[in-house]
DRENDO-1510 file (C-alpha; in Angstrom, 1 decimal, always signed):
<recs>
REC; n; res; u; v; w
REC; 1; MET; +111.4; +13.4; +33.2 .
REC; 2; PHE; +113.8; +11.7; +30.8 .
REC; 3; ILE; +110.9; +11.3; +28.3 .
REC; 4; ILE; +110.1; +15.1; +28.5 .
REC; 5; TYR; +113.8; +15.9; +28.1 .
REC; 6; ASN; +114.3; +13.7; +25.1 .
REC; 7; PHE; +111.1; +15.0; +23.5 .
REC; 8; PHE; +112.3; +18.5; +23.8 .
REC; 9; LEU; +115.7; +17.6; +22.4 .
REC; 10; LEU; +114.0; +15.8; +19.5 .
REC; 11; LEU; +112.2; +19.1; +18.6 .
REC; 12; VAL; +115.5; +20.9; +18.8 .
REC; 13; LEU; +117.0; +18.3; +16.5 .
REC; 14; LEU; +114.2; +18.8; +13.9 .
REC; 15; ILE; +114.8; +22.6; +13.7 .
REC; 16; SER; +118.6; +22.3; +14.2 .
REC; 17; PRO; +119.4; +22.3; +10.4 .
REC; 18; PHE; +117.9; +25.8; +10.1 .
REC; 19; ILE; +119.8; +26.9; +13.2 .
REC; 20; ILE; +123.1; +25.4; +11.8 .
REC; 21; ILE; +122.6; +27.2; +8.4 .
REC; 22; ILE; +122.2; +30.5; +10.2 .
REC; 23; ARG; +125.2; +29.8; +12.5 .
REC; 24; ILE; +127.3; +28.9; +9.4 .
REC; 25; PHE; +126.3; +32.2; +7.8 .
REC; 26; LEU; +127.3; +34.1; +11.0 .
REC; 27; GLY; +130.6; +32.2; +11.2 .
REC; 28; LYS; +129.7; +30.4; +14.4 .
REC; 29; GLU; +129.6; +26.9; +12.8 .
REC; 30; ASP; +132.1; +24.9; +10.8 .
REC; 31; GLN; +130.5; +24.1; +7.5 .
REC; 32; ASN; +132.9; +21.2; +6.9 .
REC; 33; ARG; +132.5; +19.5; +10.2 .
REC; 34; PHE; +129.0; +20.3; +11.7 .
REC; 35; LYS; +127.9; +16.8; +10.7 .
REC; 36; GLU; +129.9; +15.5; +13.7 .
REC; 37; LYS; +127.2; +16.8; +15.9 .
REC; 38; TYR; +124.8; +14.4; +14.2 .
REC; 39; GLY; +127.0; +11.4; +14.6 .
REC; 40; PHE; +129.0; +11.6; +11.3 .
REC; 41; TYR; +132.6; +11.6; +12.4 .
REC; 42; SER; +135.4; +13.0; +10.3 .
REC; 43; LYS; +138.0; +10.7; +11.9 .
REC; 44; ASN; +137.9; +7.0; +12.4 .
REC; 45; ASN; +138.3; +5.3; +15.8 .
REC; 46; LYS; +141.1; +2.9; +16.7 .
REC; 47; PRO; +140.2; +0.3; +19.3 .
REC; 48; ASN; +143.0; +1.3; +21.7 .
REC; 49; GLY; +141.3; +2.5; +24.9 .
REC; 50; THR; +140.6; +6.1; +24.1 .
REC; 51; ILE; +140.7; +8.7; +26.9 .
REC; 52; TRP; +138.0; +11.2; +26.2 .
REC; 53; ILE; +137.8; +14.8; +27.6 .
REC; 54; HIS; +134.9; +17.2; +26.9 .
REC; 55; GLY; +134.9; +20.9; +27.5 .
REC; 56; ALA; +132.3; +23.3; +26.2 .
REC; 57; SER; +134.4; +26.1; +24.7 .
REC; 58; VAL; +137.7; +28.0; +24.7 .
REC; 59; GLY; +138.1; +28.5; +28.5 .
REC; 60; GLU; +137.5; +24.8; +29.2 .
REC; 61; ILE; +139.8; +23.6; +26.5 .
REC; 62; LEU; +142.6; +25.9; +27.6 .
REC; 63; SER; +142.2; +24.7; +31.2 .
REC; 64; ILE; +142.8; +21.1; +30.2 .
REC; 65; ILE; +145.8; +21.6; +28.0 .
REC; 66; PRO; +148.2; +20.7; +30.9 .
REC; 67; ILE; +146.2; +17.5; +31.5 .
REC; 68; ILE; +146.4; +16.6; +27.8 .
REC; 69; LYS; +150.2; +17.2; +27.8 .
REC; 70; LYS; +150.5; +14.8; +30.8 .
REC; 71; PHE; +148.4; +12.2; +28.9 .
REC; 72; GLU; +150.6; +12.6; +25.8 .
REC; 73; GLU; +153.6; +11.6; +27.9 .
REC; 74; ASP; +151.9; +8.4; +29.2 .
REC; 75; LYS; +153.0; +5.5; +27.0 .
REC; 76; LYS; +149.9; +3.4; +28.0 .
REC; 77; ILE; +147.6; +6.0; +26.4 .
REC; 78; LYS; +147.4; +5.7; +22.6 .
REC; 79; ARG; +144.6; +8.1; +21.8 .
REC; 80; ILE; +143.1; +11.1; +23.4 .
REC; 81; LEU; +139.7; +12.4; +22.1 .
REC; 82; ILE; +138.9; +16.0; +22.8 .
REC; 83; THR; +135.3; +17.3; +22.2 .
REC; 84; SER; +133.9; +20.7; +22.4 .
REC; 85; SER; +130.8; +22.6; +21.0 .
REC; 86; THR; +132.2; +25.8; +19.5 .
REC; 87; THR; +134.3; +26.6; +16.4 .
REC; 88; SER; +136.5; +28.9; +18.5 .
REC; 89; SER; +137.5; +26.1; +20.8 .
REC; 90; SER; +138.3; +23.9; +17.8 .
REC; 91; HIS; +140.5; +26.7; +16.4 .
REC; 92; ILE; +142.4; +27.1; +19.7 .
REC; 93; PHE; +142.9; +23.3; +20.0 .
REC; 94; SER; +144.4; +23.2; +16.5 .
REC; 95; LYS; +147.2; +25.6; +17.6 .
REC; 96; PHE; +148.6; +22.8; +19.8 .
REC; 97; ARG; +150.6; +20.2; +18.0 .
REC; 98; PHE; +149.5; +17.1; +19.9 .
REC; 99; LYS; +150.5; +13.6; +18.6 .
REC; 100; LYS; +147.9; +11.5; +20.3 .
REC; 101; ALA; +145.0; +14.0; +20.8 .
REC; 102; ILE; +142.3; +14.7; +18.1 .
REC; 103; HIS; +139.3; +17.0; +18.2 .
REC; 104; GLN; +135.6; +16.3; +17.3 .
REC; 105; TYR; +132.5; +18.3; +18.0 .
REC; 106; TYR; +130.2; +17.1; +20.8 .
REC; 107; PRO; +127.0; +15.5; +19.6 .
REC; 108; PHE; +123.4; +16.6; +20.4 .
REC; 109; ASP; +122.5; +14.9; +23.7 .
REC; 110; LEU; +119.8; +12.7; +22.3 .
REC; 111; ASN; +119.7; +9.1; +23.5 .
REC; 112; PHE; +120.5; +7.5; +20.2 .
REC; 113; LEU; +123.2; +10.0; +19.2 .
REC; 114; THR; +125.1; +9.5; +22.6 .
REC; 115; LYS; +124.9; +5.7; +22.2 .
REC; 116; LEU; +126.3; +6.1; +18.7 .
REC; 117; PHE; +129.1; +8.3; +19.9 .
REC; 118; ILE; +130.1; +5.9; +22.7 .
REC; 119; ASN; +129.9; +2.8; +20.4 .
REC; 120; HIS; +132.1; +4.5; +17.8 .
REC; 121; TRP; +134.8; +5.9; +20.1 .
REC; 122; LYS; +134.7; +3.3; +22.8 .
REC; 123; PRO; +136.3; +5.5; +25.5 .
REC; 124; LYS; +137.8; +3.7; +28.6 .
REC; 125; LEU; +137.4; +7.0; +30.6 .
REC; 126; ALA; +135.2; +10.1; +30.1 .
REC; 127; ILE; +136.2; +13.4; +31.7 .
REC; 128; PHE; +133.8; +16.3; +31.6 .
REC; 129; VAL; +135.2; +19.8; +32.4 .
REC; 130; ASP; +133.6; +22.6; +34.4 .
REC; 131; SER; +129.8; +22.7; +34.3 .
REC; 132; GLU; +129.2; +20.3; +31.4 .
REC; 133; ILE; +126.3; +18.1; +32.6 .
REC; 134; TRP; +124.5; +16.0; +29.9 .
REC; 135; PRO; +121.8; +13.6; +31.1 .
REC; 136; ASN; +121.7; +11.1; +28.2 .
REC; 137; MET; +125.5; +10.9; +27.8 .
REC; 138; PHE; +125.9; +10.4; +31.5 .
REC; 139; ASN; +123.3; +7.7; +31.6 .
REC; 140; ASN; +124.7; +5.8; +28.6 .
REC; 141; LEU; +128.3; +6.0; +30.0 .
REC; 142; HIS; +127.0; +4.5; +33.2 .
REC; 143; LYS; +125.3; +1.6; +31.3 .
REC; 144; LYS; +128.5; +0.8; +29.6 .
REC; 145; ASN; +130.4; +0.9; +33.0 .
REC; 146; ILE; +132.7; +3.7; +31.7 .
REC; 147; PRO; +134.1; +5.8; +34.5 .
REC; 148; LEU; +132.9; +9.4; +34.4 .
REC; 149; ILE; +135.0; +12.1; +36.0 .
REC; 150; LEU; +133.8; +15.7; +36.5 .
REC; 151; LEU; +137.0; +17.7; +36.4 .
REC; 152; ASN; +137.4; +21.3; +37.8 .
REC; 153; ALA; +133.6; +21.1; +38.3 .
REC; 154; ARG; +131.6; +24.3; +38.7 .
REC; 155; ILE; +128.0; +24.5; +39.8 .
REC; 156; THR; +126.7; +28.0; +40.5 .
REC; 157; LYS; +123.9; +28.9; +42.9 .
REC; 158; LYS; +121.7; +29.7; +40.0 .
REC; 159; SER; +122.3; +26.4; +38.2 .
REC; 160; PHE; +121.9; +24.5; +41.5 .
REC; 161; LYS; +118.5; +25.9; +42.0 .
REC; 162; ARG; +117.5; +24.9; +38.5 .
REC; 163; TRP; +118.6; +21.3; +39.1 .
REC; 164; LYS; +116.9; +21.2; +42.5 .
REC; 165; SER; +113.6; +22.0; +40.8 .
REC; 166; PHE; +113.7; +18.4; +39.4 .
REC; 167; PRO; +115.1; +16.5; +42.4 .
REC; 168; SER; +114.4; +12.9; +41.1 .
REC; 169; PHE; +115.7; +13.7; +37.6 .
REC; 170; SER; +118.8; +15.5; +39.0 .
REC; 171; LYS; +119.7; +12.6; +41.4 .
REC; 172; LYS; +119.5; +10.1; +38.5 .
REC; 173; ILE; +122.1; +12.3; +36.6 .
REC; 174; PHE; +124.5; +13.3; +39.3 .
REC; 175; GLU; +124.7; +9.9; +40.9 .
REC; 176; LYS; +126.2; +8.6; +37.6 .
REC; 177; ILE; +129.3; +10.7; +38.2 .
REC; 178; THR; +132.0; +8.3; +39.3 .
REC; 179; PHE; +134.3; +10.9; +40.7 .
REC; 180; ALA; +134.2; +14.7; +41.0 .
REC; 181; LEU; +137.0; +17.2; +41.5 .
REC; 182; PRO; +135.2; +20.6; +42.2 .
REC; 183; GLN; +137.0; +23.9; +41.7 .
REC; 184; ASN; +135.5; +25.4; +44.8 .
REC; 185; MET; +133.9; +24.5; +48.1 .
REC; 186; GLU; +130.5; +25.8; +47.0 .
REC; 187; THR; +130.4; +23.4; +44.1 .
REC; 188; LYS; +131.5; +20.5; +46.4 .
REC; 189; LYS; +128.5; +21.3; +48.6 .
REC; 190; TYR; +126.1; +21.5; +45.6 .
REC; 191; LEU; +127.4; +18.2; +44.1 .
REC; 192; LYS; +126.8; +16.4; +47.3 .
REC; 193; LEU; +123.3; +17.8; +47.7 .
REC; 194; LEU; +122.5; +16.8; +44.0 .
REC; 195; GLY; +123.6; +13.2; +44.6 .
REC; 196; THR; +127.2; +12.8; +43.7 .
REC; 197; LYS; +128.9; +10.5; +46.2 .
REC; 198; ASN; +132.7; +10.5; +45.4 .
REC; 199; ILE; +133.9; +14.1; +45.7 .
REC; 200; LYS; +137.4; +15.5; +46.5 .
REC; 201; PHE; +138.3; +19.1; +46.7 .
REC; 202; ILE; +141.8; +20.0; +45.5 .
REC; 203; GLY; +141.4; +23.5; +44.0 .
REC; 204; ASN; +140.8; +25.3; +40.7 .
REC; 205; LEU; +142.8; +23.8; +37.9 .
REC; 206; LYS; +142.9; +27.2; +36.1 .
REC; 207; PHE; +145.4; +28.4; +38.7 .
REC; 208; PHE; +148.0; +26.3; +36.8 .
REC; 209; GLY; +149.7; +28.0; +33.8 .
REC; 210; VAL; +153.0; +28.8; +32.3 .
REC; 211; ILE; +153.8; +32.5; +32.4 .
REC; 212; GLN; +153.2; +33.8; +28.9 .
REC; 213; LYS; +156.4; +35.8; +28.6 .
REC; 214; GLU; +158.4; +32.6; +29.3 .
REC; 215; LYS; +156.4; +30.6; +26.7 .
REC; 216; VAL; +156.0; +32.8; +23.7 .
REC; 217; LYS; +158.2; +35.6; +22.5 .
REC; 218; ASN; +155.8; +38.4; +21.7 .
REC; 219; LEU; +158.5; +40.6; +20.1 .
REC; 220; ILE; +156.2; +42.2; +17.5 .
REC; 221; LEU; +153.6; +43.1; +20.1 .
REC; 222; ARG; +156.2; +44.3; +22.6 .
REC; 223; ARG; +157.7; +46.6; +20.0 .
REC; 224; LYS; +154.2; +47.8; +19.0 .
REC; 225; PHE; +153.3; +48.9; +22.5 .
REC; 226; SER; +156.8; +49.7; +23.8 .
REC; 227; LYS; +156.2; +53.4; +24.1 .
REC; 228; ARG; +152.6; +53.1; +25.5 .
REC; 229; VAL; +151.3; +52.7; +29.1 .
REC; 230; ILE; +148.8; +49.8; +28.9 .
REC; 231; PHE; +145.5; +49.3; +30.7 .
REC; 232; CYS; +143.8; +46.1; +29.7 .
REC; 233; ALA; +140.0; +45.3; +29.9 .
REC; 234; ALA; +139.3; +41.6; +29.2 .
REC; 235; SER; +136.2; +39.4; +28.6 .
REC; 236; THR; +134.0; +42.5; +28.4 .
REC; 237; HIS; +130.3; +42.4; +27.7 .
REC; 238; ARG; +127.8; +44.9; +26.2 .
REC; 239; THR; +127.9; +48.3; +28.0 .
REC; 240; GLU; +131.2; +47.5; +29.6 .
REC; 241; GLU; +133.3; +48.6; +26.7 .
REC; 242; LEU; +131.6; +52.0; +26.7 .
REC; 243; PHE; +132.2; +52.3; +30.5 .
REC; 244; ILE; +135.9; +51.5; +29.9 .
REC; 245; GLY; +136.0; +54.0; +27.0 .
REC; 246; ARG; +134.8; +56.8; +29.3 .
REC; 247; VAL; +137.4; +55.9; +31.9 .
REC; 248; HIS; +140.1; +56.1; +29.2 .
REC; 249; LYS; +138.8; +59.4; +28.0 .
REC; 250; GLU; +139.1; +61.0; +31.4 .
REC; 251; LEU; +142.5; +59.5; +32.1 .
REC; 252; LYS; +144.3; +60.1; +28.8 .
REC; 253; SER; +145.1; +63.7; +29.6 .
REC; 254; GLU; +146.6; +62.6; +33.0 .
REC; 255; ILE; +148.5; +59.5; +31.9 .
REC; 256; LYS; +150.9; +60.2; +29.0 .
REC; 257; ASN; +150.8; +57.6; +26.2 .
REC; 258; LEU; +148.0; +55.7; +27.7 .
REC; 259; ILE; +146.4; +53.0; +25.5 .
REC; 260; THR; +143.5; +50.7; +26.6 .
REC; 261; ILE; +143.4; +47.2; +25.2 .
REC; 262; ILE; +139.9; +45.8; +25.1 .
REC; 263; ILE; +139.4; +42.0; +24.7 .
REC; 264; PRO; +135.7; +41.5; +24.2 .
REC; 265; ARG; +134.1; +38.2; +25.3 .
REC; 266; HIS; +132.4; +37.9; +21.9 .
REC; 267; ILE; +134.4; +39.3; +19.0 .
REC; 268; ASN; +131.4; +39.2; +16.7 .
REC; 269; ARG; +130.4; +42.5; +18.5 .
REC; 270; LYS; +133.5; +44.3; +17.3 .
REC; 271; LYS; +131.8; +46.7; +14.9 .
REC; 272; GLU; +129.2; +47.6; +17.6 .
REC; 273; ILE; +132.1; +48.3; +20.0 .
REC; 274; LEU; +133.9; +50.3; +17.4 .
REC; 275; TYR; +130.8; +52.4; +16.7 .
REC; 276; GLU; +130.2; +53.1; +20.4 .
REC; 277; LEU; +133.8; +54.2; +21.1 .
REC; 278; ASN; +134.1; +56.3; +18.0 .
REC; 279; ASN; +130.8; +58.0; +19.0 .
REC; 280; ILE; +132.5; +59.4; +22.2 .
REC; 281; GLY; +135.5; +60.6; +20.3 .
REC; 282; LEU; +138.0; +57.8; +20.8 .
REC; 283; ASN; +140.3; +56.5; +18.1 .
REC; 284; CYS; +140.3; +52.7; +17.8 .
REC; 285; GLN; +142.3; +50.0; +16.0 .
REC; 286; PHE; +141.6; +46.3; +15.5 .
REC; 287; HIS; +144.2; +43.7; +16.4 .
REC; 288; THR; +143.7; +42.2; +12.9 .
REC; 289; SER; +144.5; +45.5; +11.2 .
REC; 290; THR; +147.7; +45.6; +9.2 .
REC; 291; LYS; +148.1; +49.3; +9.8 .
REC; 292; LYS; +150.8; +50.6; +12.0 .
REC; 293; LEU; +149.7; +51.6; +15.5 .
REC; 294; ASN; +149.1; +55.4; +15.5 .
REC; 295; LYS; +150.3; +57.6; +18.3 .
REC; 296; ASP; +146.7; +58.9; +18.8 .
REC; 297; THR; +145.2; +55.4; +19.0 .
REC; 298; ASP; +143.1; +55.3; +22.3 .
REC; 299; ILE; +141.6; +51.8; +22.2 .
REC; 300; TYR; +143.1; +48.7; +20.7 .
REC; 301; ILE; +140.4; +46.1; +20.2 .
REC; 302; VAL; +141.5; +42.4; +20.2 .
REC; 303; ASP; +139.2; +40.8; +17.6 .
REC; 304; THR; +140.8; +37.3; +17.7 .
REC; 305; TYR; +140.3; +34.4; +20.1 .
REC; 306; GLY; +142.9; +32.7; +22.3 .
REC; 307; GLU; +145.5; +35.6; +22.6 .
REC; 308; SER; +144.5; +37.1; +25.9 .
REC; 309; ALA; +147.6; +35.9; +27.7 .
REC; 310; LYS; +149.8; +37.7; +25.2 .
REC; 311; PHE; +148.2; +41.0; +26.2 .
REC; 312; TYR; +148.2; +40.2; +29.9 .
REC; 313; SER; +152.0; +39.7; +29.6 .
REC; 314; LEU; +152.3; +43.2; +28.3 .
REC; 315; SER; +150.1; +44.9; +30.9 .
REC; 316; LYS; +150.2; +45.3; +34.7 .
REC; 317; LEU; +146.6; +46.2; +35.2 .
REC; 318; THR; +143.5; +44.4; +34.0 .
REC; 319; PHE; +139.7; +44.9; +34.4 .
REC; 320; LEU; +137.8; +41.6; +34.2 .
REC; 321; GLY; +134.4; +42.0; +32.5 .
REC; 322; GLY; +131.0; +40.4; +33.1 .
REC; 323; SER; +131.2; +42.0; +36.5 .
REC; 324; LEU; +129.7; +45.5; +36.0 .
REC; 325; ILE; +126.5; +43.8; +34.7 .
REC; 326; SER; +124.5; +41.0; +36.2 .
REC; 327; HIS; +126.4; +38.2; +34.5 .
REC; 328; GLY; +128.4; +36.8; +37.5 .
REC; 329; GLY; +131.8; +37.8; +36.3 .
REC; 330; GLN; +134.6; +36.2; +34.2 .
REC; 331; ASN; +137.5; +34.2; +35.5 .
REC; 332; PRO; +140.5; +36.5; +36.5 .
REC; 333; ILE; +143.0; +33.7; +37.0 .
REC; 334; GLU; +144.8; +33.8; +33.6 .
REC; 335; SER; +145.4; +37.6; +34.0 .
REC; 336; ALA; +146.5; +37.2; +37.6 .
REC; 337; ARG; +148.9; +34.4; +36.6 .
REC; 338; GLU; +150.6; +36.9; +34.4 .
REC; 339; GLY; +151.1; +39.2; +37.4 .
REC; 340; ASN; +148.4; +41.7; +36.7 .
REC; 341; TYR; +146.6; +43.7; +39.3 .
REC; 342; ILE; +142.9; +42.9; +38.9 .
REC; 343; LEU; +139.9; +45.3; +38.8 .
REC; 344; TYR; +136.4; +43.9; +38.9 .
REC; 345; GLY; +132.8; +45.1; +39.3 .
REC; 346; PRO; +130.2; +44.2; +41.9 .
REC; 347; HIS; +128.9; +41.1; +40.2 .
REC; 348; VAL; +131.4; +38.2; +40.5 .
REC; 349; GLU; +129.1; +35.5; +42.0 .
REC; 350; ASN; +130.4; +32.8; +39.6 .
REC; 351; PHE; +134.0; +33.3; +40.8 .
REC; 352; LYS; +133.5; +34.4; +44.4 .
REC; 353; GLU; +136.2; +32.1; +45.9 .
REC; 354; VAL; +138.7; +32.9; +43.2 .
REC; 355; TYR; +138.4; +36.6; +44.0 .
REC; 356; GLU; +138.7; +35.9; +47.7 .
REC; 357; ILE; +142.1; +34.2; +47.1 .
REC; 358; LEU; +143.2; +37.2; +45.0 .
REC; 359; GLU; +142.0; +39.5; +47.7 .
REC; 360; LYS; +144.2; +37.7; +50.3 .
REC; 361; LEU; +147.1; +38.2; +48.0 .
REC; 362; LYS; +146.2; +41.9; +47.8 .
REC; 363; ILE; +146.2; +42.1; +44.1 .
REC; 364; THR; +142.6; +43.0; +43.4 .
REC; 365; THR; +140.1; +45.9; +43.9 .
REC; 366; ARG; +136.4; +46.2; +43.4 .
REC; 367; VAL; +135.1; +49.2; +41.4 .
REC; 368; ASN; +131.6; +50.3; +40.8 .
REC; 369; SER; +131.8; +53.7; +39.1 .
REC; 370; ILE; +133.8; +55.6; +36.5 .
REC; 371; LYS; +135.2; +57.9; +39.2 .
REC; 372; ASN; +136.2; +54.9; +41.3 .
REC; 373; MET; +137.9; +53.0; +38.4 .
REC; 374; LYS; +139.7; +56.2; +37.3 .
REC; 375; SER; +141.1; +56.6; +40.8 .
REC; 376; VAL; +142.3; +52.9; +41.0 .
REC; 377; VAL; +143.8; +52.9; +37.5 .
REC; 378; ARG; +145.7; +56.1; +38.2 .
REC; 379; ARG; +147.2; +54.5; +41.4 .
REC; 380; LYS; +147.8; +51.0; +40.1 .
REC; 381; ILE; +148.8; +51.5; +36.4 .
REC; 382; ASN; +152.5; +50.8; +37.2 .
REC; 383; PHE; +151.8; +47.9; +39.6 .
REC; 384; LEU; +155.3; +46.6; +40.5 .
REC; 385; GLN; +154.6; +43.2; +42.3 .
REC; 386; ARG; +154.3; +41.1; +39.1 .
REC; 387; ASN; +157.1; +38.6; +39.9 .
REC; 388; LYS; +155.9; +38.0; +43.5 .
REC; 389; VAL; +152.4; +37.3; +42.3 .
REC; 390; ASN; +153.7; +35.0; +39.6 .
REC; 391; LYS; +155.6; +32.8; +42.1 .
REC; 392; LYS; +152.7; +32.5; +44.5 .
REC; 393; LEU; +150.2; +31.5; +41.8 .
REC; 394; LYS; +152.6; +29.2; +40.1 .
REC; 395; TYR; +153.2; +27.3; +43.3 .
REC; 396; LEU; +149.5; +27.0; +44.0 .
REC; 397; GLY; +148.8; +26.0; +40.3 .
REC; 398; ASP; +151.5; +23.3; +40.1 .
REC; 399; ASN; +150.2; +21.8; +43.3 .
REC; 400; ILE; +146.6; +21.6; +42.1 .
REC; 401; LEU; +147.6; +20.2; +38.7 .
REC; 402; ASN; +149.8; +17.4; +40.1 .
REC; 403; LYS; +147.2; +16.3; +42.7 .
REC; 404; SER; +144.4; +16.4; +40.1 .
REC; 405; PHE; +146.4; +14.3; +37.6 .
REC; 406; TYR; +147.2; +11.8; +40.4 .
REC; 407; GLU; +143.5; +11.3; +41.2 .
REC; 408; ILE; +142.6; +10.9; +37.5 .
REC; 409; SER; +145.4; +8.4; +36.9 .
REC; 410; LYS; +143.7; +6.0; +39.3 .
REC; 411; PHE; +141.0; +5.4; +36.7 .
REC; 412; ILE; +143.3; +4.8; +33.7 .
</recs>
């Protein structure tokens, strides 16, 4: 199976230059640093026992910031290498002024490129975040006796079924994981069935987080929205923005000064979203616009990455996207940490246990129609339990972070 896998990746490598050119044109690839994916690194290594952490994109990178900060405080650690695959994650990482941590793009998972990566950076420990499973890299880390930790691991039912279709191949990959810290009990079960032996469940690392209003003074944003009643819709996907727009249209005559802030999952769709909402008679404004917020603005579209928490800190009520469509939902933890009441659609398979925790805290409601959402928004728009929710989630998050870091420290 490894032969077939590598043959397929070789074909991908051959056509990748054309894909890279298109992605550069679309703004999805860094034209100055894409060579890192081919083994040409923009920074030199120092032989000082690098701790390496890999996360696919923005969400994964943000989830490990607390871990990076703890590594930065450890005098034994001289260098921290962070890798990811997207330009947006690189941009987010650059906003943090770390002294020891540097960022590089993750290489294609070809056997010779993963060997080149390991030989260049010489990590003493590799930490892969969430659902990042890469056969050749795992195999070559194992050959070099480099401990491999799967942190805040997440295996969905869908991905588990895919891996189980190739039982022998899967076992050879998952048994290479030295230690796994799953984010839910479902993942723990799947990891064990796939061949991982050393597993410990502590909880979802994303429950940890500093409340945004204590960390960043959003004075400009607060002034901008000071006279508006805010409803937030985050991580939305195609068709969901139009759904939210219709809810807003029905509510704006009932809720004075209502404004809906939409934070799309993919900001490259912003013109499409604008067209759809304008088409049903709604006035919209982009976050990047330099114009003053008009009194008649209905929808405020956040067309930047990494600023969701700022808007959660302004709102009391948030709808989490990817849940009205068959996507499996998006993670509601960040919004809940900011004390928001959470609305979600019927499709949250990817975060089932997270929603169950929020359900126990009585800060979430499932919606499945415009009429249903309209009713909940009307009732919960002035949700008043923010501080109580903040404290409960902070206690839970602090506990998970400290225990996770304790387990990781055993391998340093």
